C-alpha positions in Angstrom: 0.2 0.3 -0.2 2.5 2.3 1.2 4.6 1.6 -2.0 2.0 2.3 -4.4 1.1 5.7 -2.7 4.7 6.9 -3.0 5.0 5.8 -6.8 2.0 7.8 -7.5 3.6 10.9 -6.3 6.8 10.2 -8.4 10.1 8.8 -7.3 10.5 7.9 -3.8 13.8 9.4 -2.1 15.3 7.8 0.7 13.8 10.5 3.4 10.5 9.5 1.9 11.0 5.9 2.4 12.2 6.5 5.9 9.0 8.7 6.9 7.0 5.6 5.8 8.8 3.2 7.5 8.6 5.1 10.7 5.2 6.0 10.4 4.5 2.1 10.0 6.4 1.4 13.0 4.6 4.2 14.9 1.2 2.6 13.7 1.8 -0.9 14.8 2.9 0.5 18.3 -0.2 2.6 18.5 -2.4 -0.3 17.6 -0.6 -2.9 19.7 0.8 -1.0 22.6 4.4 -2.2 23.6 6.0 -4.6 21.1 9.2 -6.6 20.5 11.6 -6.0 17.6 10.1 -9.6 16.3 6.3 -8.4 16.8 7.0 -5.1 14.8 8.7 -7.1 12.0 5.8 -9.4 11.8 3.3 -6.3 12.1 5.2 -3.9 9.5 6.8 -6.5 7.3 10.0 -4.7 7.5 13.4 -6.1 7.8 14.9 -6.8 11.0 17.9 -4.3 10.5 15.6 -1.7 9.3 13.3 -2.1 12.5 16.5 -2.2 14.6 17.6 1.0 13.0 14.8 3.0 13.2 13.7 2.1 16.6 17.1 3.0 18.1 16.9 6.2 16.2 13.4 7.0 17.4 14.4 6.1 21.0 17.1 8.8 20.5 14.6 11.4 19.2 12.3 10.7 22.3 9.5 9.3 20.2 9.9 5.5 21.8 10.8 4.2 25.2 12.7 0.8 25.3 11.8 -1.5 28.2 13.3 -4.9 29.3 11.1 -7.6 29.4 12.4 -10.3 31.6 8.9 -12.3 31.8 9.8 -15.3 29.2 12.4 -17.9 29.3 15.8 -17.2 28.1 17.4 -13.8 27.7 15.2 -10.9 28.3 13.8 -9.3 25.3 13.2 -5.5 24.6 9.7 -4.1 24.1 9.3 -0.8 22.3 6.7 1.7 23.5 5.5 5.0 21.7 6.1 8.3 23.8 3.3 10.1 22.4 2.9 12.2 25.5 6.6 13.6 25.0 5.5 15.7 21.8 2.5 17.8 21.1 1.1 19.9 18.1 -0.6 23.3 18.4 -4.3 23.3 17.4 -6.3 26.6 16.9 -10.0 27.1 16.3 -10.7 30.3 14.7 -13.8 32.4 15.1 -15.0 36.1 14.1 -13.5 37.3 17.5 -11.8 34.6 19.6 -9.4 32.0 18.7 -9.2 28.7 20.9 -5.9 26.8 21.3 -4.7 23.7 22.7 -1.6 21.6 23.1 -2.6 18.1 22.0 0.4 15.2 22.5 0.7 12.5 19.8 -1.5 10.3 21.6 -4.2 12.8 20.5 -4.9 14.1 24.3 -5.3 17.7 25.1 -2.7 18.6 27.6 -3.3 22.6 27.7 -5.5 25.0 26.6 -5.6 28.8 25.8 -7.6 31.6 24.2 -7.0 34.9 22.5 -9.0 37.7 21.4 -8.8 38.6 17.8 -9.9 42.0 18.4 -7.7 44.9 17.4 -6.5 47.8 19.2 -10.2 49.9 18.6 -11.8 46.9 20.2 -13.1 45.8 16.6 -11.9 42.6 15.0 -10.6 43.0 11.3 -9.1 40.6 8.9 -5.4 41.7 10.1 -6.2 41.6 13.6 -7.5 37.9 13.3 -4.2 37.0 11.5 -2.0 38.3 14.3 -4.5 37.2 17.0 -3.7 33.7 16.2 0.0 34.4 15.7 0.3 35.5 19.2 -1.6 32.6 20.3 0.6 30.2 18.2 3.4 31.8 19.6 2.0 31.2 23.4 1.0 27.6 23.1 4.8 26.9 21.4 6.4 28.7 24.5 4.1 26.7 26.7 5.2 23.5 25.1 8.7 24.2 25.6 8.2 25.0 29.1 6.5 21.8 29.7 9.1 19.6 28.1 6.6 18.7 25.2 8.1 20.5 22.3 5.6 21.6 19.7 6.0 19.5 16.2 3.3 21.2 14.3 0.6 24.0 14.2 -3.1 22.9 12.6 -5.7 25.9 12.3 -9.5 25.4 11.5 -11.2 28.4 9.8 -14.6 28.8 8.6 -14.1 29.4 4.9 -12.8 27.4 1.8 -9.1 26.3 2.4 -7.3 25.8 -1.1 -4.6 23.1 -1.6 -1.9 25.6 -0.6 -3.1 26.4 2.7 -4.6 29.8 1.7 -7.9 30.7 3.0 -10.8 32.1 0.4 -14.3 32.8 0.6 -14.5 33.4 4.6 -17.2 36.0 5.2 -16.9 35.5 8.8 -13.1 36.5 9.0 -13.0 38.6 6.0 -10.3 36.6 4.6 -10.0 36.3 0.8 -6.8 34.5 -0.5 -5.1 34.9 2.6 -2.1 32.6 2.6 -2.4 31.5 6.4 -0.3 28.3 6.1 2.8 30.3 4.5 2.4 33.3 7.0 2.2 31.2 9.9 5.0 28.8 8.8 7.3 31.9 8.4 6.4 33.1 11.8 7.2 30.1 13.7 9.1 28.0 11.2 6.9 24.8 12.2 4.7 22.8 9.6 1.5 24.1 9.2 -2.0 22.4 8.2 -4.8 24.7 7.5 -8.6 23.1 7.7 -11.9 24.2 7.1 -13.6 24.1 10.2 -16.5 21.7 9.4 -13.9 19.4 8.0 -12.0 19.5 11.1 -15.2 18.8 13.4 -15.9 15.9 11.1 -12.7 14.4 11.5 -12.5 14.9 15.3 -15.8 13.2 15.7 -14.9 10.4 13.1 -11.5 9.6 14.6 -12.5 10.1 18.5 -16.2 11.1 18.6 -19.7 9.4 17.5 -18.4 8.6 14.1 -15.9 6.0 15.4 -16.3 2.7 13.6 -17.6 3.9 10.2 -16.0 5.0 7.3 -19.0 6.4 5.4 -20.5 9.5 7.2 -21.1 13.1 7.3 -21.4 16.0 9.7 -23.7 18.7 9.5 -22.2 21.9 11.7 -24.2 24.7 12.7 -22.9 27.9 13.7 -23.2 31.4 12.2 -23.5 29.4 9.0 -24.1 25.6 7.9 -21.3 23.6 6.8 -20.9 20.0 6.4 -18.1 17.5 6.4 -18.0 14.4 4.4 -16.2 10.9 4.9 -16.6 8.4 2.2 -14.7 5.0 1.9 -12.6 6.0 5.0 -11.5 9.2 3.2 -12.3 12.7 3.9 -14.0 14.3 0.6 -12.7 17.2 -0.4 -13.8 17.9 -4.0 -12.0 19.4 -7.2 -11.8 23.0 -5.7 -11.6 21.9 -1.8 -15.0 23.3 -1.6 -16.9 19.9 -0.7 -19.5 20.3 1.8 -20.5 23.8 1.4 -24.2 22.6 1.7 -25.3 26.1 2.8 -25.6 26.8 -0.9 -28.0 24.0 -1.4 -31.1 25.4 -3.3 -34.3 24.1 -1.4 -37.0 26.4 -3.5 -37.2 27.8 -6.9 -37.4 31.1 -5.7 -33.8 30.7 -5.0 -33.0 31.0 -8.6 -33.7 34.8 -8.7 -31.1 35.4 -6.0 -27.4 35.9 -6.6 -25.1 33.7 -4.6 -23.4 36.8 -3.2 -26.5 37.3 -0.8 -25.7 33.9 0.8 -26.4 30.4 0.1 -30.4 29.6 -0.3 -30.3 26.9 2.6 -28.1 28.9 5.1 -30.2 32.2 4.5 -33.2 30.4 5.3 -31.9 28.6 8.2 -30.5 31.9 9.5 -33.7 33.8 8.9 -35.6 31.4 10.8 -33.2 31.3 13.8 -33.1 35.1 14.2 -36.3 35.6 16.5 -34.2 36.7 19.2 -30.8 38.5 19.0 -30.0 37.2 22.5 -29.8 33.4 21.2 -26.1 32.1 20.6 -27.7 29.6 18.2 -29.7 29.3 15.1 -30.9 26.1 16.5 -32.3 27.7 19.6 -35.6 28.0 17.9 -36.2 24.8 18.6 -36.0 25.3 22.6 -38.4 28.4 22.2 -42.3 28.3 21.8 -42.5 29.1 18.3 -43.6 26.1 16.6 -44.3 27.4 13.1 -40.7 28.4 13.0 -39.2 25.4 14.5 -41.2 23.4 12.0 -40.0 25.2 9.1 -36.3 24.8 10.3 -36.7 21.2 10.8 -37.9 21.1 7.1 -34.7 22.5 5.8 -32.3 20.4 8.0 -34.3 17.3 6.8 -33.7 18.5 3.3 -29.9 18.8 3.8 -29.6 15.4 5.6 -31.7 14.0 2.6 -29.4 15.5 0.3 -26.2 14.2 1.9 -27.6 10.8 2.1 -29.0 10.1 -1.2 -25.9 11.1 -2.7 -23.4 9.8 -0.7 -25.1 6.8 1.0 -24.2 8.0 4.4 -24.2 5.2 7.2 -24.4 8.1 10.1 -24.9 11.8 9.9 -23.9 13.7 12.9 -25.2 16.8 14.1 -22.7 19.4 15.6 -21.8 22.7 16.6 -24.1 25.0 18.1 -27.3 22.7 18.7 -30.5 23.3 20.7 -31.0 22.1 24.2 -33.5 19.8 23.1 -31.6 17.6 20.5 -34.5 15.1 20.9 -36.7 17.3 19.3 -34.2 17.8 16.5 -33.3 14.3 15.9 -36.8 13.0 16.3 -38.1 15.7 13.9 -35.6 15.1 10.9 -36.0 11.3 11.3 -39.7 11.5 11.1 -39.5 13.9 7.9 -37.0 11.1 6.0 -39.0 8.1 7.2 -40.4 6.8 3.9 -39.1 9.1 1.8 -35.7 8.2 1.0 -34.3 4.7 0.5 -32.2 4.1 3.6 -32.3 7.0 6.3 -29.1 7.3 8.0 -28.4 7.0 11.9 -28.9 10.6 13.2 -26.6 11.1 16.2 -25.4 14.3 18.0 -21.5 14.9 18.0 -19.9 13.6 21.2 -17.1 16.4 21.5 -19.1 19.4 21.8 -17.2 22.6 21.5 -13.9 20.7 21.3 -14.7 18.8 18.0 -12.9 21.2 16.0 -9.7 21.4 17.9 -9.7 17.5 18.4 -9.9 17.1 14.5 -7.4 19.8 13.5 -5.0 18.4 16.1 -5.4 14.7 14.6 -5.0 16.0 11.4 -1.8 17.8 12.5 -0.5 14.7 14.3 -0.9 12.8 11.0 1.0 15.4 9.1 4.2 16.2 11.2 4.5 12.2 12.1 5.3 11.7 8.5 2.3 9.9 7.4 3.1 9.9 3.6 1.2 6.9 2.8 -1.8 8.4 4.8 -2.3 11.6 3.0 
């Protein structure tokens, strides 16, 4: 598998092969816990000399611990154990006015959290103040990682908006960013590898790998916030699309009257959902209409959510649709209302579940994405 992936990218260098083999060893240890050299050879298919050389290097680098096992007959054997807790990545979840940050170790556990205001000196957020704010937060977390003895290996940034293949953020109305080269700017500032991801995709990765979507490779997450977005996993792979804009479900057309509108006014589904949830400026969530007594608005909102779930399901054949983001307190009303609308109307309605990670979903997801990137997972990309 790994050889096929490298071949498709061109001629593999010695560094490529080393990264692949190191990743194979780390993956085997993550799956099996502590393993002997013989067990690693069997699990990875690598030569004995290769396993010995790479494990010795990773012990020296602080990625593995080696332990003597004297429980058997004969000479004691050595077991290798991953030291994921010895290294961290910086995970950032960016919204319009504040960025949440975390140090996440290579086992996926959150070790430290912090926040940073994205407002400028005038008290108002702007495109530039947001960029400077996430830079300050990254700097602070990198310093904290060093103080804790768990040096940061990379940075992941979750943002609302389309993220291009070069790590630039385009079409982010919430952040007022269009063509901002976030990956390159953050790399120049910190010197660390940087991964940038759409926030709905980050939520989806988090729920897929460590939340409500574990165990299935075909799912979608419908994420509610200031807007509506979706992340898609099909065949155990995150679906990005030709222009990295897969999942922009807020532009789903739900009524023919939408053809008279320009998309610059906002997507049809998103515009309608936001309008239905705008009865009270005090509500932090569009979904809060489901907690109020306005049943007419609530029923129309459920209609639109059910349309979006149906569109995802009949096209992608999702086993599970995860509802995440800013949800109502009455999640039972949300799930029951959508399920009742889909029953008998689409061939195989998906299982509808509430996300398990809450507001940490994007942080966990972008953290996992960054972990995979910095540990050299060439064949997993």
